[in-house]
VMD Tcl script that builds the backbone (N, CA, C; Angstrom):
set m [mol new atoms 213]
animate dup $m
set s [atomselect $m all]
$s set {name element resname resid chain x y z} {
  {N N MET 1 A 85.402 133.414 111.531}
  {CA C MET 1 A 86.809 133.129 111.357}
  {C C MET 1 A 87.441 132.703 112.679}
  {N N GLY 2 A 86.893 133.169 113.794}
  {CA C GLY 2 A 87.431 132.799 115.101}
  {C C GLY 2 A 87.313 131.309 115.361}
  {N N PHE 3 A 86.184 130.730 114.887}
  {CA C PHE 3 A 86.003 129.292 115.057}
  {C C PHE 3 A 87.075 128.526 114.300}
  {N N PHE 4 A 87.382 128.978 113.091}
  {CA C PHE 4 A 88.372 128.277 112.280}
  {C C PHE 4 A 89.754 128.326 112.922}
  {N N SER 5 A 90.132 129.481 113.452}
  {CA C SER 5 A 91.454 129.586 114.068}
  {C C SER 5 A 91.525 128.768 115.360}
  {N N SER 6 A 90.432 128.697 116.102}
  {CA C SER 6 A 90.456 127.853 117.301}
  {C C SER 6 A 90.471 126.376 116.924}
  {N N ALA 7 A 89.824 126.017 115.810}
  {CA C ALA 7 A 89.863 124.632 115.347}
  {C C ALA 7 A 91.271 124.246 114.898}
  {N N VAL 8 A 91.971 125.161 114.258}
  {CA C VAL 8 A 93.351 124.896 113.831}
  {C C VAL 8 A 94.256 124.730 115.049}
  {N N THR 9 A 94.045 125.562 116.069}
  {CA C THR 9 A 94.837 125.443 117.296}
  {C C THR 9 A 94.577 124.107 117.981}
  {N N THR 10 A 93.315 123.700 118.030}
  {CA C THR 10 A 92.969 122.415 118.629}
  {C C THR 10 A 93.568 121.260 117.830}
  {N N LEU 11 A 93.500 121.347 116.507}
  {CA C LEU 11 A 94.092 120.319 115.653}
  {C C LEU 11 A 95.590 120.216 115.879}
  {N N LYS 12 A 96.250 121.361 115.998}
  {CA C LYS 12 A 97.695 121.373 116.254}
  {C C LYS 12 A 98.013 120.686 117.575}
  {N N THR 13 A 97.219 120.956 118.595}
  {CA C THR 13 A 97.443 120.342 119.907}
  {C C THR 13 A 97.227 118.836 119.859}
  {N N VAL 14 A 96.166 118.404 119.197}
  {CA C VAL 14 A 95.865 116.968 119.116}
  {C C VAL 14 A 96.941 116.228 118.336}
  {N N VAL 15 A 97.356 116.773 117.198}
  {CA C VAL 15 A 98.371 116.102 116.378}
  {C C VAL 15 A 99.716 116.082 117.098}
  {N N THR 16 A 100.042 117.148 117.815}
  {CA C THR 16 A 101.279 117.166 118.601}
  {C C THR 16 A 101.246 116.102 119.691}
  {N N ALA 17 A 100.110 115.957 120.347}
  {CA C ALA 17 A 99.979 114.936 121.395}
  {C C ALA 17 A 100.111 113.530 120.819}
  {N N ILE 18 A 99.538 113.304 119.655}
  {CA C ILE 18 A 99.661 111.988 119.015}
  {C C ILE 18 A 101.117 111.705 118.656}
  {N N GLY 19 A 101.791 112.686 118.084}
  {CA C GLY 19 A 103.207 112.521 117.735}
  {C C GLY 19 A 104.070 112.260 118.952}
  {N N ALA 20 A 103.802 112.981 120.033}
  {CA C ALA 20 A 104.571 112.764 121.260}
  {C C ALA 20 A 104.310 111.377 121.825}
  {N N GLY 21 A 103.076 110.918 121.735}
  {CA C GLY 21 A 102.759 109.567 122.202}
  {C C GLY 21 A 103.481 108.500 121.401}
  {N N VAL 22 A 103.523 108.662 120.101}
  {CA C VAL 22 A 104.250 107.706 119.251}
  {C C VAL 22 A 105.742 107.733 119.581}
  {N N ALA 23 A 106.284 108.920 119.806}
  {CA C ALA 23 A 107.708 109.029 120.137}
  {C C ALA 23 A 108.020 108.374 121.478}
  {N N VAL 24 A 107.161 108.571 122.467}
  {CA C VAL 24 A 107.379 107.943 123.771}
  {C C VAL 24 A 107.273 106.432 123.654}
  {N N TRP 25 A 106.316 105.948 122.870}
  {CA C TRP 25 A 106.184 104.511 122.647}
  {C C TRP 25 A 107.443 103.972 121.963}
  {N N GLY 26 A 108.006 104.740 121.045}
  {CA C GLY 26 A 109.245 104.334 120.390}
  {C C GLY 26 A 110.408 104.271 121.356}
  {N N ILE 27 A 110.492 105.233 122.274}
  {CA C ILE 27 A 111.560 105.205 123.282}
  {C C ILE 27 A 111.433 103.969 124.152}
  {N N ILE 28 A 110.207 103.632 124.531}
  {CA C ILE 28 A 109.986 102.430 125.356}
  {C C ILE 28 A 110.424 101.185 124.591}
  {N N ASN 29 A 110.047 101.074 123.323}
  {CA C ASN 29 A 110.461 99.912 122.527}
  {C C ASN 29 A 111.974 99.875 122.350}
  {N N LEU 30 A 112.578 101.046 122.163}
  {CA C LEU 30 A 114.031 101.109 122.005}
  {C C LEU 30 A 114.738 100.633 123.268}
  {N N LEU 31 A 114.288 101.100 124.413}
  {CA C LEU 31 A 114.894 100.670 125.675}
  {C C LEU 31 A 114.650 99.186 125.933}
  {N N GLU 32 A 113.469 98.714 125.558}
  {CA C GLU 32 A 113.193 97.283 125.709}
  {C C GLU 32 A 114.118 96.463 124.815}
  {N N GLY 33 A 114.385 96.963 123.616}
  {CA C GLY 33 A 115.289 96.260 122.706}
  {C C GLY 33 A 116.696 96.203 123.244}
  {N N TYR 34 A 117.157 97.289 123.871}
  {CA C TYR 34 A 118.490 97.269 124.468}
  {C C TYR 34 A 118.528 96.378 125.704}
  {N N GLY 35 A 117.440 96.367 126.461}
  {CA C GLY 35 A 117.412 95.548 127.679}
  {C C GLY 35 A 117.430 94.065 127.384}
  {N N ASN 36 A 116.729 93.653 126.352}
  {CA C ASN 36 A 116.637 92.231 126.009}
  {C C ASN 36 A 117.596 91.844 124.891}
  {N N ASP 37 A 118.411 92.800 124.424}
  {CA C ASP 37 A 119.314 92.586 123.291}
  {C C ASP 37 A 118.545 92.046 122.089}
  {N N ASN 38 A 117.436 92.741 121.787}
  {CA C ASN 38 A 116.558 92.344 120.700}
  {C C ASN 38 A 116.675 93.373 119.572}
  {N N PRO 39 A 117.339 93.013 118.477}
  {CA C PRO 39 A 117.521 93.987 117.397}
  {C C PRO 39 A 116.211 94.387 116.724}
  {N N GLY 40 A 115.222 93.511 116.722}
  {CA C GLY 40 A 113.931 93.853 116.127}
  {C C GLY 40 A 113.231 94.947 116.897}
  {N N ALA 41 A 113.258 94.858 118.211}
  {CA C ALA 41 A 112.626 95.885 119.043}
  {C C ALA 41 A 113.387 97.196 118.953}
  {N N LYS 42 A 114.710 97.128 118.839}
  {CA C LYS 42 A 115.499 98.354 118.683}
  {C C LYS 42 A 115.153 99.048 117.370}
  {N N SER 43 A 115.045 98.285 116.316}
  {CA C SER 43 A 114.718 98.845 115.015}
  {C C SER 43 A 113.323 99.466 115.021}
  {N N GLN 44 A 112.369 98.744 115.570}
  {CA C GLN 44 A 111.002 99.258 115.648}
  {C C GLN 44 A 110.948 100.512 116.512}
  {N N GLY 45 A 111.698 100.525 117.602}
  {CA C GLY 45 A 111.705 101.666 118.500}
  {C C GLY 45 A 112.250 102.914 117.844}
  {N N ILE 46 A 113.338 102.785 117.096}
  {CA C ILE 46 A 113.914 103.963 116.450}
  {C C ILE 46 A 113.004 104.462 115.335}
  {N N LYS 47 A 112.318 103.544 114.651}
  {CA C LYS 47 A 111.368 103.961 113.615}
  {C C LYS 47 A 110.208 104.735 114.223}
  {N N GLN 48 A 109.691 104.242 115.347}
  {CA C GLN 48 A 108.581 104.929 116.000}
  {C C GLN 48 A 109.023 106.278 116.559}
  {N N LEU 49 A 110.224 106.342 117.089}
  {CA C LEU 49 A 110.740 107.595 117.622}
  {C C LEU 49 A 110.865 108.644 116.516}
  {N N MET 50 A 111.408 108.253 115.378}
  {CA C MET 50 A 111.559 109.182 114.263}
  {C C MET 50 A 110.204 109.580 113.676}
  {N N ALA 51 A 109.282 108.633 113.594}
  {CA C ALA 51 A 107.950 108.955 113.078}
  {C C ALA 51 A 107.225 109.923 114.005}
  {N N GLY 52 A 107.331 109.710 115.301}
  {CA C GLY 52 A 106.713 110.622 116.257}
  {C C GLY 52 A 107.300 112.013 116.157}
  {N N GLY 53 A 108.614 112.094 116.007}
  {CA C GLY 53 A 109.251 113.396 115.827}
  {C C GLY 53 A 108.794 114.083 114.551}
  {N N GLY 54 A 108.630 113.315 113.499}
  {CA C GLY 54 A 108.136 113.881 112.241}
  {C C GLY 54 A 106.721 114.401 112.358}
  {N N ILE 55 A 105.891 113.682 113.075}
  {CA C ILE 55 A 104.505 114.126 113.282}
  {C C ILE 55 A 104.482 115.428 114.075}
  {N N VAL 56 A 105.322 115.533 115.090}
  {CA C VAL 56 A 105.378 116.762 115.891}
  {C C VAL 56 A 105.861 117.933 115.038}
  {N N ILE 57 A 106.843 117.696 114.187}
  {CA C ILE 57 A 107.338 118.769 113.305}
  {C C ILE 57 A 106.249 119.218 112.341}
  {N N ILE 58 A 105.508 118.272 111.788}
  {CA C ILE 58 A 104.404 118.623 110.893}
  {C C ILE 58 A 103.353 119.430 111.645}
  {N N ALA 59 A 103.059 119.009 112.871}
  {CA C ALA 59 A 102.043 119.715 113.658}
  {C C ALA 59 A 102.457 121.141 113.968}
  {N N THR 60 A 103.730 121.358 114.231}
  {CA C THR 60 A 104.153 122.698 114.623}
  {C C THR 60 A 104.471 123.598 113.432}
  {N N GLN 61 A 104.769 123.020 112.275}
  {CA C GLN 61 A 105.167 123.836 111.128}
  {C C GLN 61 A 104.077 123.955 110.062}
  {N N VAL 62 A 103.371 122.887 109.762}
  {CA C VAL 62 A 102.443 122.885 108.634}
  {C C VAL 62 A 101.029 123.273 109.049}
  {N N ILE 63 A 100.557 122.746 110.150}
  {CA C ILE 63 A 99.174 123.000 110.549}
  {C C ILE 63 A 98.907 124.480 110.801}
  {N N PRO 64 A 99.812 125.250 111.416}
  {CA C PRO 64 A 99.529 126.691 111.563}
  {C C PRO 64 A 99.371 127.427 110.228}
  {N N LEU 65 A 99.923 126.883 109.167}
  {CA C LEU 65 A 99.750 127.507 107.859}
  {C C LEU 65 A 98.304 127.428 107.389}
  {N N LEU 66 A 97.528 126.495 107.917}
  {CA C LEU 66 A 96.121 126.397 107.575}
  {C C LEU 66 A 95.353 127.637 108.014}
  {N N ALA 67 A 95.756 128.217 109.140}
  {CA C ALA 67 A 95.061 129.402 109.631}
  {C C ALA 67 A 95.234 130.582 108.680}
  {N N SER 68 A 96.385 130.688 108.053}
  {CA C SER 68 A 96.610 131.807 107.130}
  {C C SER 68 A 96.120 131.488 105.721}
  {N N LEU 69 A 95.676 130.278 105.474}
  {CA C LEU 69 A 95.229 129.886 104.141}
  {C C LEU 69 A 93.944 130.584 103.737}
  {N N PHE 70 A 93.052 130.798 104.702}
  {CA C PHE 70 A 91.743 131.352 104.384}
  {C C PHE 70 A 91.571 132.800 104.820}
  {N N THR 71 A 92.667 133.500 105.065}
  {CA C THR 71 A 92.537 134.903 105.462}
  {C C THR 71 A 92.681 135.832 104.286}
}
mol reanalyze $m
mol bondsrecalc $m
mol representation Tube
mol addrep $m
């Protein structure tokens, strides 16, 4: 059971890192859109920022429930 709980912790860390990366990429696109007055880049940036935030929320709220699923 220890292996499973460490695997869940590792999965949570990896998914959180991916979500944070997507959010940072969205911030960069958003700032680029404001800098160049490009509405397409602004739209894409806000979508990526929100998606990254959603991934982080899923990683912190849903993935830990996997550890209690098999106990």
